[in-house]
ZASEKE-377947 format. One record per atom (N, C-alpha, C): x, y, z; residue in one letter. Coordinates in pm, whole numbers, padded with zeros to 5 digits, always signed. Example, Ala and Ser with C-alpha at 12.3 -4.5 7.8 and 13.67 -1.06 7.14 Angstrom:
residues 2
+01319-00569+00780a
+01230-00450+00780a
+01320-00330+00780a
+01285-00225+00708s
+01367-00106+00714s
+01290+00003+00787s
This chain:
residues 106
+03517+08375-06959x
+03533+08398-06817x
+03401+08440-06753x
+03323+08522-06826x
+03197+08571-06773x
+03098+08455-06751x
+03099+08359-06846x
+03008+08244-06832x
+03044+08161-06709x
+03173+08150-06681x
+03218+08075-06565x
+03171+08141-06435x
+03177+08273-06431x
+03130+08346-06312x
+02979+08331-06295x
+02906+08332-06407x
+02761+08315-06398x
+02727+08175-06349x
+02802+08074-06395x
+02778+07937-06350x
+02808+07922-06202x
+02915+07985-06156x
+02949+07980-06014x
+02840+08047-05932x
+02785+08157-05982x
+02676+08225-05912x
+02551+08140-05907x
+02522+08069-06017x
+02404+07982-06020x
+02419+07866-05922x
+02540+07810-05916x
+02565+07700-05822x
+02552+07750-05678x
+02604+07867-05651x
+02592+07925-05517x
+02447+07950-05481x
+02370+08002-05577x
+02227+08026-05552x
+02153+07896-05527x
+02186+07791-05602x
+02120+07661-05583x
+02154+07603-05446x
+02279+07615-05404x
+02318+07567-05271x
+02245+07644-05161x
+02231+07774-05180x
+02159+07856-05083x
+02011+07816-05076x
+01951+07790-05192x
+01811+07749-05196x
+01792+07614-05126x
+01881+07520-05150x
+01873+07389-05085x
+01885+07404-04934x
+01977+07489-04889x
+01994+07512-04746x
+01870+07574-04684x
+01809+07669-04755x
+01687+07732-04705x
+01571+07633-04700x
+01559+07547-04801x
+01454+07445-04801x
+01473+07346-04686x
+01597+07308-04662x
+01626+07216-04552x
+01585+07279-04419x
+01620+07404-04399x
+01582+07473-04275x
+01431+07487-04265x
+01364+07513-04376x
+01217+07524-04375x
+01154+07393-04331x
+01201+07282-04388x
+01143+07154-04351x
+01174+07117-04206x
+01297+07143-04163x
+01332+07109-04025x
+01252+07190-03926x
+01243+07320-03948x
+01176+07407-03852x
+01026+07409-03875x
+00985+07430-03997x
+00843+07448-04027x
+00763+07320-04022x
+00798+07226-04107x
+00716+07104-04119x
+00728+07017-03995x
+00850+06995-03947x
+00865+06911-03828x
+00804+06978-03705x
+00819+07109-03695x
+00756+07181-03583x
+00604+07171-03587x
+00548+07184-03708x
+00403+07170-03723x
+00358+07028-03689x
+00432+06928-03735x
+00397+06790-03701x
+00405+06766-03551x
+00502+06829-03486x
+00517+06816-03341x
+00393+06871-03269x
+00353+06992-03307x
+00237+07055-03242x
+00110+06977-03273x
+00092+06933-03398x
-00028+06859-03436x
-00035+06726-03362x
+00078+06659-03344x
+00075+06530-03273x
+00034+06547-03128x
+00082+06653-03064x
+00043+06679-02925x
-00105+06713-02918x
-00151+06797-03010x
-00294+06834-03012x
-00381+06712-03040x
-00336+06623-03128x
-00412+06502-03158x
-00424+06412-03036x
-00313+06394-02965x
-00316+06310-02844x
-00407+06374-02739x
-00397+06504-02722x
-00484+06573-02626x
-00630+06560-02666x
-00660+06575-02795x
-00798+06565-02841x
-00855+06425-02825x
-00775+06324-02844x
-00823+06187-02832x
-00840+06143-02688x
-00746+06185-02600x
-00745+06129-02465x
-00788+06226-02356x
-00773+06356-02380x
-00798+06460-02279x
-00716+06434-02152x
-00597+06379-02172x
-00509+06347-02060x
-00383+06432-02069x
-00353+06503-01960x
-00232+06585-01956x
-00109+06496-01958x
-00115+06384-01890x
-00001+06293-01885x
+00033+06239-02024x
-00066+06193-02097x
-00041+06139-02231x
+00006+06248-02327x
-00049+06368-02314x
-00003+06478-02398x
+00141+06516-02362x
+00175+06510-02235x
+00313+06537-02193x
+00410+06434-02246x
+00369+06308-02243x
+00454+06201-02299x
+00471+06221-02449x
+00365+06260-02517x
+00375+06288-02661x
+00469+06406-02686x
+00464+06507-02599x
+00552+06623-02615x
+00698+06584-02594x
+00725+06503-02493x
+00862+06460-02466x
+00912+06371-02579x
+00829+06277-02623x
+00869+06189-02733x
+00893+06267-02861x
+00807+06363-02889x
+00826+06446-03007x
+00951+06531-02999x
+00982+06581-02879x
+01104+06660-02861x
+01228+06574-02885x
+01224+06449-02842x
+01337+06359-02865x
+01354+06334-03014x
+01244+06309-03083x
+01251+06286-03228x
+01304+06410-03299x
+01255+06529-03260x
+01304+06653-03320x
+01453+06671-03295x
+01499+06643-03175x
+01641+06659-03143x
+01727+06563-03225x
+01679+06441-03245x
+01756+06344-03324x
+01761+06389-03470x
+01650+06437-03524x
+01648+06479-03664x
+01736+06601-03685x
+01729+06698-03595x
+01808+06820-03610x
+01957+06791-03596x
+01994+06699-03507x
+02136+06668-03482x
+02181+06542-03555x
+02115+06508-03665x
+02145+06384-03735x
+02289+06379-03786x
+02341+06489-03836x
+02478+06487-03889x
+02579+06467-03777x
+02555+06528-03663x
+02647+06510-03550x
+02644+06366-03502x
+02524+06310-03491x
+02513+06171-03446x
+02575+06075-03548x
+02555+06104-03678x
+02613+06019-03782x
+02765+06018-03773x
+02824+06136-03755x
+02969+06145-03747x
+03022+06077-03621x
+02954+06095-03508x
+02998+06035-03383x
+02989+05883-03390x
+02880+05832-03447x
+02865+05687-03459x
+02970+05632-03555x
+02999+05705-03663x
+03102+05661-03757x
+03238+05653-03691x
+03270+05750-03604x
+03397+05746-03532x
+03402+05626-03437x
+03291+05598-03370x
+03287+05485-03277x
+03303+05352-03351x
+03248+05343-03471x
+03261+05219-03547x
+03405+05200-03593x
+03468+05309-03638x
+03605+05299-03685x
+03702+05269-03572x
+03681+05327-03454x
+03772+05308-03341x
+03689+05292-03214x
+03644+05170-03182x
+03553+05150-03069x
+03612+05184-02933x
+03744+05173-02916x
+03802+05198-02784x
+03815+05347-02756x
+03806+05431-02856x
+03815+05574-02836x
+03955+05629-02845x
+04055+05550-02822x
+04194+05596-02829x
+04269+05514-02931x
+04398+05515-02917x
+04477+05433-03008x
+04465+05288-02965x
+04447+05203-03059x
+04428+05061-03029x
+04560+04997-02989x
+04559+04924-02880x
+04678+04853-02835x
+04693+04726-02917x
+04815+04684-02940x
+04832+04560-03016x
+04779+04441-02936x
+04726+04345-03007x
+04673+04227-02942x
+04788+04141-02889x
+04770+04085-02771x
+04873+04000-02711x
+04824+03856-02714x
+04911+03766-02747x
+04877+03625-02748x
+04978+03551-02661x
+04929+03454-02587x
+05016+03375-02500x
+05018+03233-02553x
+05136+03183-02580x
+05151+03047-02632x
+05188+02957-02514x
+05110+02852-02496x
+05135+02758-02388x
+05166+02622-02450x
+05280+02564-02411x
+05316+02432-02461x
+05230+02327-02393x
+05207+02221-02466x
+05130+02110-02411x
+05218+02031-02314x
+05168+02005-02195x
+05243+01931-02094x
+05177+01795-02076x
+05259+01690-02087x
+05207+01554-02068x
+05189+01526-01920x
+05097+01435-01884x
+05079+01397-01745x
+05206+01333-01689x
+05224+01341-01555x
+05344+01288-01489x
+05357+01137-01501x
+05247+01064-01494x
+05258+00919-01498x
+05268+00866-01641x
+05268+00950-01739x
+05283+00907-01877x
+05156+00855-01939x
+05049+00846-01863x
+04923+00795-01916x
+04841+00906-01983x
+04727+00864-02026x
+04638+00959-02089x
+04546+01023-01988x
+04500+01133-02018x
+04404+01200-01929x
+04265+01153-01951x
């Protein structure tokens, strides 16, 4: 029983470490890349407009990466059910062929 509890503790510790590493990379590395990219654009161009565009673009990329699981789940729901609600049954209309009045061909 004691070995089982130790294994459960080790698994919990490993999960905690993975979660901390994920947060470190999301906040630390991506944040550093964001700041470095803006500084690089500013250093190359000396343009406030281009640095602002780099900041906005980087913020969009950061938002997508941070919210990736939410976007993945939302897109998966849309693929499974594109209409958003319960799907209505498809309706088909059968039309009989009608011959011309004069009996000739069209």
